[in-house]
Backbone bond lengths (Angstrom), bond angles and torsions (degrees), N, CA, C in turn:
res aa  C-N    CA-C-N  psi(-1)  N-CA   C-N-CA  omega(-1)  CA-C   N-CA-C  phi
1 M - - - 1.450 - - 1.511 108.95 -
2 N 1.285 117.80 136.60 1.464 125.35 174.87 1.534 107.91 -61.80
3 P 1.311 121.75 126.39 1.497 121.41 -174.74 1.537 111.12 -62.99
4 I 1.328 117.26 -25.68 1.449 117.86 -179.27 1.530 112.54 -68.55
5 N 1.341 117.06 -20.63 1.447 122.20 175.04 1.523 112.30 -78.84
6 D 1.324 117.42 -8.72 1.477 123.30 175.87 1.540 106.54 -72.39
7 K 1.306 117.12 123.75 1.487 121.04 -177.83 1.509 112.30 -63.61
8 F 1.324 116.41 -17.16 1.486 121.45 178.34 1.498 113.36 -99.55
9 F 1.365 116.33 4.99 1.466 120.92 -171.89 1.537 110.35 -57.35
10 F 1.333 116.31 -48.40 1.454 119.61 -172.08 1.533 111.05 -70.50
11 L 1.332 117.29 -27.53 1.445 118.16 173.01 1.518 109.54 -70.58
12 K 1.343 118.11 -43.07 1.413 120.77 175.76 1.528 113.25 -60.54
13 K 1.335 114.39 -37.46 1.467 120.03 176.91 1.498 111.11 -61.74
14 F 1.329 118.12 -43.63 1.419 125.18 178.17 1.530 110.06 -61.00
15 L 1.348 114.54 -48.87 1.456 119.73 -178.14 1.499 114.17 -64.87
16 S 1.384 114.65 -25.62 1.505 119.14 -177.88 1.520 112.73 -67.15
17 Y 1.320 116.66 -13.46 1.480 119.21 176.00 1.534 108.15 -75.71
18 L 1.322 116.99 -19.10 1.471 120.17 179.30 1.516 110.65 -97.06
19 V 1.323 116.22 -41.51 1.473 121.26 -178.39 1.544 107.27 -150.69
20 P 1.330 119.31 137.84 1.461 122.81 176.93 1.536 111.02 -56.90
21 Y 1.347 114.73 141.09 1.486 120.84 -178.16 1.526 107.77 -120.08
22 R 1.308 117.14 116.52 1.470 120.77 179.88 1.540 113.54 -76.46
23 I 1.268 116.46 124.70 1.482 123.23 -179.97 1.515 112.39 -89.20
24 E 1.341 115.52 -43.85 1.480 120.59 -177.85 1.525 107.90 -156.91
25 Q 1.322 114.50 143.94 1.495 122.66 171.87 1.495 109.07 -124.96
26 Q 1.330 115.23 134.19 1.493 119.66 172.92 1.491 109.88 -139.45
27 S 1.303 115.52 163.80 1.460 123.22 172.85 1.510 108.44 -95.89
28 G 1.297 116.53 120.43 1.495 120.71 178.71 1.504 112.31 -78.90
29 K 1.297 116.32 172.81 1.447 123.27 179.47 1.495 110.62 -67.54
30 V 1.360 117.84 -36.62 1.451 122.33 -179.68 1.516 113.32 -118.00
31 T 1.332 116.66 -22.12 1.467 121.31 -178.35 1.516 107.55 -109.91
32 P 1.377 116.57 126.78 1.444 117.60 -172.76 1.575 114.71 -66.53
33 I 1.344 116.31 -34.61 1.465 119.21 -178.30 1.504 109.00 -126.85
34 L 1.349 115.20 124.12 1.437 122.80 171.80 1.553 108.30 -124.71
35 E 1.292 114.80 122.17 1.473 120.73 -178.39 1.519 112.51 -121.63
36 V 1.319 115.74 125.72 1.466 121.44 168.46 1.519 106.16 -91.85
37 T 1.330 114.83 120.14 1.487 120.96 -170.44 1.500 109.20 -131.42
38 L 1.318 114.90 145.11 1.480 121.12 166.29 1.508 108.71 -88.05
39 E 1.356 114.04 119.99 1.449 118.86 174.24 1.539 111.03 -131.85
40 S 1.295 114.38 125.11 1.492 119.98 -176.94 1.497 111.70 50.57
41 G 1.317 118.49 39.72 1.456 122.51 174.37 1.512 117.51 86.19
42 K 1.325 115.89 3.33 1.464 116.50 178.26 1.523 113.60 -135.34
43 L 1.310 117.48 153.25 1.476 122.22 -177.82 1.539 108.75 -78.30
44 V 1.325 115.74 137.39 1.462 122.51 174.89 1.511 106.40 -135.51
45 L 1.329 114.35 161.20 1.477 121.96 171.84 1.539 107.43 -114.36
46 N 1.355 113.16 124.96 1.467 120.61 -178.26 1.548 109.54 -123.80
47 T 1.294 114.31 154.16 1.449 120.15 165.56 1.539 107.57 -100.47
48 D 1.319 115.81 -171.68 1.482 118.55 177.25 1.480 110.24 -67.81
49 K 1.335 121.35 -20.19 1.448 123.28 -172.51 1.570 115.21 -114.61
50 V 1.361 113.47 -37.12 1.473 117.35 -171.72 1.497 111.16 -142.23
51 N 1.352 113.94 168.73 1.466 119.89 170.71 1.531 111.74 -79.35
52 Y 1.311 115.88 135.01 1.450 121.21 179.04 1.526 113.05 -95.80
53 S 1.359 114.99 -37.02 1.471 119.45 -173.87 1.513 111.29 -157.73
54 Y 1.300 115.45 143.48 1.489 124.50 170.94 1.511 113.33 68.06
55 G 1.347 116.50 19.05 1.455 119.67 173.46 1.563 105.19 -127.90
56 S 1.327 114.83 -122.52 1.512 119.82 178.03 1.495 111.23 -61.30
57 L 1.361 117.32 -32.98 1.475 119.50 179.28 1.468 110.89 -60.36
58 G 1.355 117.27 -44.53 1.444 120.42 177.02 1.508 114.11 -61.74
59 E 1.336 114.37 -38.77 1.473 117.30 178.41 1.492 111.85 -65.75
60 I 1.340 116.66 -35.78 1.498 120.13 179.04 1.554 109.22 -56.31
61 F 1.333 114.27 -48.14 1.456 116.70 -175.50 1.543 112.66 -80.53
62 E 1.351 118.69 -27.31 1.441 118.88 169.85 1.509 111.15 -58.90
63 R 1.318 117.58 -45.89 1.440 118.86 178.43 1.538 112.19 -65.47
64 T 1.336 116.46 -43.07 1.428 119.63 -179.22 1.470 113.45 -62.81
65 F 1.299 119.08 -46.45 1.462 123.29 -177.81 1.541 110.30 -66.06
66 K 1.371 116.90 -32.27 1.454 118.71 176.85 1.507 109.90 -70.31
67 Q 1.368 118.33 -42.45 1.456 122.12 -178.23 1.511 112.28 -63.85
68 I 1.346 116.97 -36.98 1.500 119.05 -179.51 1.545 110.69 -89.66
69 E 1.315 117.02 3.25 1.456 122.18 178.38 1.524 111.10 53.95
70 L 1.306 115.32 56.22 1.448 121.05 -174.43 1.525 110.41 -63.52
71 T 1.330 117.75 -31.86 1.482 121.30 -179.53 1.517 112.09 -61.21
72 K 1.383 117.86 -21.84 1.425 121.56 -177.15 1.556 112.19 -91.87
73 R 1.314 116.12 -5.76 1.442 120.72 -176.99 1.516 111.34 -94.87
74 K 1.270 117.87 151.53 1.450 122.80 176.94 1.527 109.17 -90.69
75 V 1.335 115.39 108.46 1.480 121.46 -176.26 1.482 106.73 -119.35
76 N 1.333 116.76 93.60 1.462 120.01 177.07 1.525 111.89 -76.45
77 K 1.322 113.92 -34.27 1.482 119.93 -175.05 1.553 108.28 -145.80
78 A 1.366 112.10 132.65 1.479 118.36 179.64 1.517 109.70 -127.70
79 L 1.342 115.94 147.08 1.437 123.81 179.39 1.531 108.46 -122.29
80 I 1.353 115.01 131.79 1.477 121.44 176.50 1.514 108.24 -119.66
81 L 1.346 112.75 113.96 1.490 118.78 175.03 1.518 106.11 -94.96
82 G 1.324 116.20 109.37 1.469 120.79 -172.23 1.534 106.67 102.97
83 F 1.308 117.43 61.07 1.460 122.67 -171.97 1.544 112.06 -66.79
84 G 1.301 118.85 -36.43 1.431 121.76 -177.59 1.521 112.60 62.94
85 V 1.326 117.75 -132.31 1.421 122.04 178.46 1.563 112.26 -108.25
86 G 1.322 114.69 21.76 1.432 119.09 168.01 1.563 118.26 93.84
87 N 1.323 115.49 11.33 1.473 117.88 -177.52 1.531 111.77 -62.19
88 V 1.355 117.00 -46.45 1.481 120.12 -179.59 1.522 109.46 -68.44
89 A 1.330 118.56 -38.26 1.445 121.42 178.83 1.540 111.24 -62.34
90 S 1.328 117.70 -39.22 1.462 119.89 179.05 1.522 110.71 -66.91
91 L 1.306 118.11 -34.50 1.482 122.65 177.82 1.527 110.39 -68.69
92 I 1.311 115.04 -41.06 1.480 118.92 177.87 1.517 109.64 -64.53
93 E 1.326 115.74 -44.87 1.520 119.95 179.63 1.489 109.33 -55.38
94 K 1.370 119.26 -43.54 1.449 122.06 -179.12 1.521 113.12 -69.94
95 S 1.312 116.72 -34.62 1.460 120.62 -175.63 1.545 112.35 -85.37
96 C 1.333 117.38 -30.40 1.458 120.63 -174.45 1.521 110.21 -130.37
97 T 1.333 114.92 81.15 1.461 120.42 -175.86 1.497 112.71 -57.61
98 G 1.315 115.75 129.95 1.477 120.66 177.96 1.522 113.78 88.83
99 S 1.306 118.33 -1.33 1.456 120.87 -179.48 1.497 111.74 -68.59
100 K 1.324 117.74 134.81 1.469 123.24 174.04 1.530 106.04 -79.26
101 I 1.309 120.08 128.13 1.471 124.80 -177.47 1.491 110.11 -117.50
102 I 1.351 115.66 127.81 1.462 124.92 173.75 1.509 109.72 -110.09
103 G 1.320 117.77 122.68 1.433 122.28 179.27 1.529 111.73 -112.48
104 V 1.287 118.19 143.15 1.498 122.26 -179.73 1.520 107.33 -130.38
105 D 1.321 117.79 127.06 1.452 121.28 176.00 1.540 109.06 -147.44
106 F 1.354 114.53 137.50 1.426 119.93 -177.13 1.542 112.73 -81.79
107 D 1.335 116.38 -22.14 1.445 120.74 -172.21 1.526 110.37 -99.64
108 E 1.337 113.96 105.99 1.470 120.31 -179.81 1.501 112.11 -66.05
109 V 1.340 118.72 -25.04 1.452 120.04 175.56 1.552 109.54 -65.61
110 V 1.298 116.94 -40.73 1.474 119.68 178.93 1.523 109.59 -64.87
111 I 1.338 116.34 -44.37 1.475 119.22 -179.72 1.531 110.42 -58.64
112 E 1.323 116.69 -42.19 1.472 119.08 -177.94 1.551 112.16 -70.64
113 L 1.365 117.08 -33.19 1.432 119.40 172.97 1.520 112.50 -65.09
114 G 1.312 114.75 -33.74 1.490 120.08 175.88 1.489 111.81 -61.76
115 K 1.335 116.50 -42.09 1.478 122.09 178.26 1.524 111.03 -67.40
116 K 1.340 115.04 -44.04 1.452 121.73 -173.75 1.519 114.11 -69.94
117 Y 1.335 115.34 -41.21 1.504 116.92 -171.99 1.519 113.46 -116.98
118 F 1.323 119.82 -22.37 1.435 121.96 -170.62 1.531 115.09 -115.75
119 S 1.336 114.14 9.21 1.504 120.67 171.82 1.535 113.89 53.92
120 T 1.323 115.72 43.88 1.472 118.07 -178.54 1.514 112.07 -64.29
121 E 1.363 116.29 -25.12 1.448 119.14 -179.94 1.557 112.88 -68.28
122 K 1.350 115.33 -13.40 1.507 119.85 178.71 1.526 112.47 -88.55
123 I 1.327 117.45 -8.29 1.495 119.56 178.83 1.519 106.94 -74.09
124 K 1.275 117.29 124.34 1.474 122.96 -175.61 1.535 110.51 -70.24
125 N 1.340 114.53 145.31 1.469 121.91 170.71 1.528 110.64 59.44
126 L 1.328 117.01 34.19 1.472 121.32 -177.92 1.520 110.86 -107.67
127 T 1.355 114.87 135.88 1.465 123.26 169.99 1.495 108.29 -127.58
128 V 1.333 117.12 126.27 1.473 122.48 178.84 1.514 111.42 -109.60
129 H 1.338 116.55 126.33 1.445 121.76 177.27 1.520 109.93 -101.82
130 H 1.321 119.03 129.70 1.470 122.33 172.22 1.529 103.10 -87.70
131 A 1.339 116.38 101.67 1.465 120.16 -176.42 1.535 109.39 -161.74
132 D 1.300 115.53 160.32 1.442 123.33 172.21 1.523 109.25 -73.62
133 A 1.319 119.90 119.62 1.424 124.10 -172.18 1.521 110.19 -63.02
134 Y 1.337 114.62 -31.73 1.506 117.90 178.83 1.532 111.74 -63.39
135 D 1.331 115.62 -51.70 1.483 119.66 177.06 1.502 112.04 -64.23
136 F 1.280 116.26 -40.98 1.461 122.67 -176.68 1.499 110.91 -58.44
137 I 1.350 120.01 -51.54 1.454 122.56 -174.53 1.523 109.68 -73.13
138 L 1.306 120.20 -30.81 1.491 121.44 177.86 1.536 111.09 -65.60
139 K 1.302 116.34 -34.55 1.446 121.03 -176.49 1.546 115.42 -95.43
140 H 1.325 113.31 -12.64 1.444 120.33 -171.85 1.507 113.59 -81.06
141 K 1.340 116.33 143.85 1.432 121.11 176.67 1.497 108.79 -137.97
142 D 1.324 115.35 108.94 1.484 121.22 178.97 1.524 109.19 -162.38
143 S 1.295 118.79 -175.33 1.440 122.78 -179.87 1.516 110.36 -129.33
144 Y 1.326 116.77 118.42 1.455 120.38 -175.87 1.525 108.91 -121.18
145 D 1.345 117.37 142.15 1.399 123.05 178.07 1.539 110.14 -86.55
146 L 1.329 117.95 -20.26 1.454 124.61 177.92 1.506 109.00 -143.59
147 I 1.330 115.15 129.20 1.481 122.12 171.83 1.506 109.10 -124.44
148 V 1.312 116.95 125.76 1.439 121.64 177.83 1.517 108.34 -113.53
149 V 1.338 116.58 125.09 1.474 120.32 179.32 1.540 106.71 -112.21
150 D 1.335 113.94 109.45 1.448 122.37 -171.78 1.557 108.12 -132.47
151 L 1.293 116.87 57.29 1.461 122.45 -171.51 1.505 113.03 -100.84
152 F 1.325 114.20 121.36 1.463 118.95 -179.54 1.562 111.65 -140.82
153 V 1.346 113.39 146.69 1.445 121.37 162.14 1.524 104.65 -114.04
154 D 1.356 116.21 104.27 1.462 120.56 -173.29 1.537 106.14 64.57
155 D 1.338 115.82 -115.46 1.496 116.20 -175.90 1.534 113.34 -111.22
156 Y 1.348 117.54 14.37 1.461 118.76 178.81 1.534 112.44 -131.84
157 T 1.299 116.32 157.02 1.431 123.11 177.16 1.543 109.16 -103.60
158 P 1.330 119.57 122.69 1.488 121.14 178.90 1.516 110.60 -52.08
159 P 1.334 115.81 138.64 1.496 122.13 -174.31 1.530 114.18 -59.01
160 R 1.341 119.09 -24.05 1.446 119.14 178.90 1.519 112.26 -62.35
161 F 1.312 118.13 -21.60 1.500 122.02 179.28 1.505 110.76 -84.14
162 S 1.329 118.40 6.65 1.451 123.01 171.89 1.538 112.13 -103.90
163 E 1.355 115.71 -3.37 1.446 118.96 -173.68 1.529 113.15 -70.39
164 K 1.314 116.84 151.60 1.445 121.90 -179.90 1.530 111.38 -62.82
165 I 1.301 116.42 -34.22 1.499 119.27 179.86 1.505 111.51 -62.08
166 I 1.288 118.77 -32.89 1.480 121.86 175.98 1.539 110.69 -71.55
167 M 1.291 116.42 -38.53 1.494 118.58 175.87 1.497 111.50 -64.44
168 E 1.293 115.88 -36.89 1.517 119.59 179.71 1.544 109.65 -68.30
169 A 1.361 115.31 -39.68 1.463 118.03 176.91 1.512 113.06 -63.68
170 I 1.336 115.02 -43.10 1.456 120.35 176.70 1.546 111.82 -60.95
171 E 1.282 115.53 -45.62 1.479 121.46 179.90 1.499 111.16 -60.48
172 K 1.294 118.34 -38.45 1.478 121.93 178.88 1.541 113.51 -67.41
173 N 1.343 113.35 -25.63 1.487 119.48 179.32 1.522 114.69 -94.53
174 L 1.317 116.22 5.62 1.454 122.52 -177.06 1.521 109.23 -98.62
175 S 1.349 116.13 135.41 1.434 121.12 -178.97 1.547 112.13 -70.70
176 K 1.314 116.69 172.40 1.472 122.49 -173.93 1.544 110.56 -55.04
177 N 1.318 118.50 -42.12 1.437 121.63 -179.88 1.558 111.26 -111.35
178 G 1.330 116.23 30.23 1.446 119.64 -173.13 1.477 115.69 -78.47
179 L 1.313 114.87 169.36 1.452 124.60 -172.73 1.488 110.07 -136.19
180 V 1.342 117.02 133.24 1.462 119.19 177.80 1.565 109.56 -125.25
181 C 1.319 116.13 136.98 1.457 122.86 179.68 1.509 109.87 -122.85
182 F 1.357 114.09 126.52 1.485 121.46 177.84 1.512 106.01 -109.55
183 N 1.372 117.32 130.74 1.433 122.19 175.81 1.506 108.99 -110.88
184 R 1.339 115.01 129.17 1.508 119.35 -178.89 1.517 109.07 -140.37
185 F 1.332 114.49 136.10 1.491 119.81 168.59 1.582 108.19 -76.71
186 V 1.273 116.44 139.74 1.496 121.30 175.85 1.542 108.18 -125.68
187 N 1.327 117.03 36.06 1.451 120.81 -175.93 1.539 112.85 -83.50
188 T 1.324 118.03 -9.08 1.454 121.28 176.03 1.537 110.22 -130.94
189 E 1.301 116.69 163.02 1.458 118.98 179.63 1.513 111.28 -65.52
190 K 1.341 116.81 -35.06 1.452 120.14 177.06 1.530 112.20 -61.11
191 N 1.369 113.90 -48.06 1.422 118.77 -178.71 1.559 111.60 -64.71
192 K 1.322 116.48 -38.45 1.462 120.26 178.65 1.522 109.22 -65.39
193 A 1.320 118.26 -39.86 1.480 121.48 -179.22 1.543 110.03 -63.28
194 Y 1.364 116.62 -44.52 1.446 120.66 -179.82 1.542 109.41 -65.89
195 T 1.301 117.04 -34.39 1.505 119.49 -179.49 1.525 110.58 -72.01
196 L 1.311 117.61 -33.68 1.474 120.43 176.45 1.583 109.89 -68.54
197 E 1.319 114.87 -35.15 1.488 118.36 171.68 1.500 112.07 -61.57
198 L 1.334 113.37 -41.66 1.502 119.85 179.12 1.541 108.00 -59.55
199 I 1.323 118.41 -46.87 1.435 123.28 -177.02 1.502 110.79 -61.77
200 Q 1.347 118.38 -38.94 1.462 121.97 175.23 1.506 111.91 -59.54
201 S 1.344 116.99 -42.92 1.456 121.76 179.83 1.530 110.50 -69.25
202 I 1.330 117.42 -37.45 1.461 122.34 178.80 1.498 109.15 -64.38
203 T 1.323 117.67 -44.95 1.485 122.44 178.57 1.478 112.73 -58.54
204 A 1.313 116.95 -39.93 1.482 122.52 -179.51 1.510 112.51 -66.36
205 V 1.305 116.67 -30.53 1.486 122.33 -175.05 1.501 112.16 -99.58
206 F 1.324 116.70 -51.05 1.468 122.36 -171.61 1.544 113.51 -96.53
207 K 1.315 117.25 -15.04 1.442 124.96 -179.91 1.512 113.39 70.82
208 Q 1.331 119.59 -52.51 1.449 122.12 -177.98 1.536 110.58 -118.67
209 Y 1.337 113.71 151.65 1.509 117.74 178.24 1.537 106.35 -156.74
210 T 1.323 115.70 160.90 1.439 122.49 172.03 1.504 109.49 -120.01
211 L 1.299 117.80 135.59 1.466 122.08 -176.71 1.528 108.20 -113.92
212 K 1.355 116.76 127.00 1.429 123.12 177.66 1.557 108.56 -117.70
213 E 1.325 116.45 122.78 1.464 119.33 179.40 1.552 108.50 -97.96
214 I 1.340 115.16 127.48 1.450 120.11 -178.71 1.520 108.32 -129.44
215 T 1.326 115.80 126.66 1.483 120.70 176.80 1.521 110.00 -115.06
216 I 1.333 114.97 124.09 1.455 121.40 177.39 1.521 108.12 -134.38
217 N 1.342 116.10 130.58 1.444 121.68 -178.98 1.518 112.52 51.30
218 D 1.346 117.12 42.82 1.493 125.40 176.63 1.514 112.98 67.28
219 V 1.299 119.51 12.53 1.468 123.70 174.33 1.527 109.02 -112.26
220 T 1.348 113.88 121.87 1.500 118.30 -176.84 1.499 109.62 -99.08
221 S 1.341 114.60 134.92 1.459 124.27 174.16 1.490 110.46 -119.10
222 W 1.342 114.00 147.35 1.461 120.13 168.73 1.555 107.30 -107.82
223 V 1.305 115.05 125.90 1.446 118.70 170.77 1.514 108.70 -105.37
224 I 1.319 117.27 117.74 1.459 122.13 -174.55 1.557 108.81 -107.60
225 I 1.304 115.63 122.77 1.485 120.29 -169.18 1.542 108.15 -117.47
226 C 1.272 115.43 130.18 1.474 122.38 172.40 1.500 109.96 -118.62
227 D 1.301 113.55 120.11 1.480 120.07 -173.83 1.514 109.75 -118.21
228 R 1.347 116.63 115.87 1.473 118.13 -177.14 1.473 111.94 -67.75
229 K 1.317 121.30 -16.36 1.453 123.46 176.58 1.531 110.29 -66.79
230 N 1.357 114.80 -23.33 1.449 119.59 -177.61 1.517 112.76 -100.86
231 N 1.323 120.12 1.24 1.446 124.55 -178.15 1.510 110.85 -104.04
């Protein structure tokens, strides 16, 4: 049921400015706890440890897209590895009118929550693939002006997504003047170590990169950007 159809929804929305209100909790295919929650009047998707969509995650990409002036770039086609419930896709839709968006997510529970609560079906020119992003990008052949890599299991990204072979596959799917953004939490030593491995692979393939450090609610993320215009 759409929560807006709940006769108490607006009361819950009001109360969520005082304390978060959980709408639904499920166990995902890869993430043990997925919670759709009302926080400060808006729906967000959280795990047991971090925000997945429409909270701090959304703010990270809002800041990033503003800093790279995404609205001024020509983005005919965008790829999101780690689609979630559509937060990044909605930002791309607003910034790049008419862009075709391809989303990939391994967790069908997350995809269904996106449809149920976050209206992903209303995002224009969107296609979502239920697939393992690792296998998808290795086998995929296309040309994207923007690739966003936002892959997490709870608060960490599996180390296989730091491998050079993945960077090479992403590079092959990037257009002549394309741009790729990697989002990583560095709130633990393990996460930071995996991110440093990612940077080594990026350097081997893309040569140059820009790193932006963003801290929201005491959680620090590194957004690593490779821009073919600068290579």
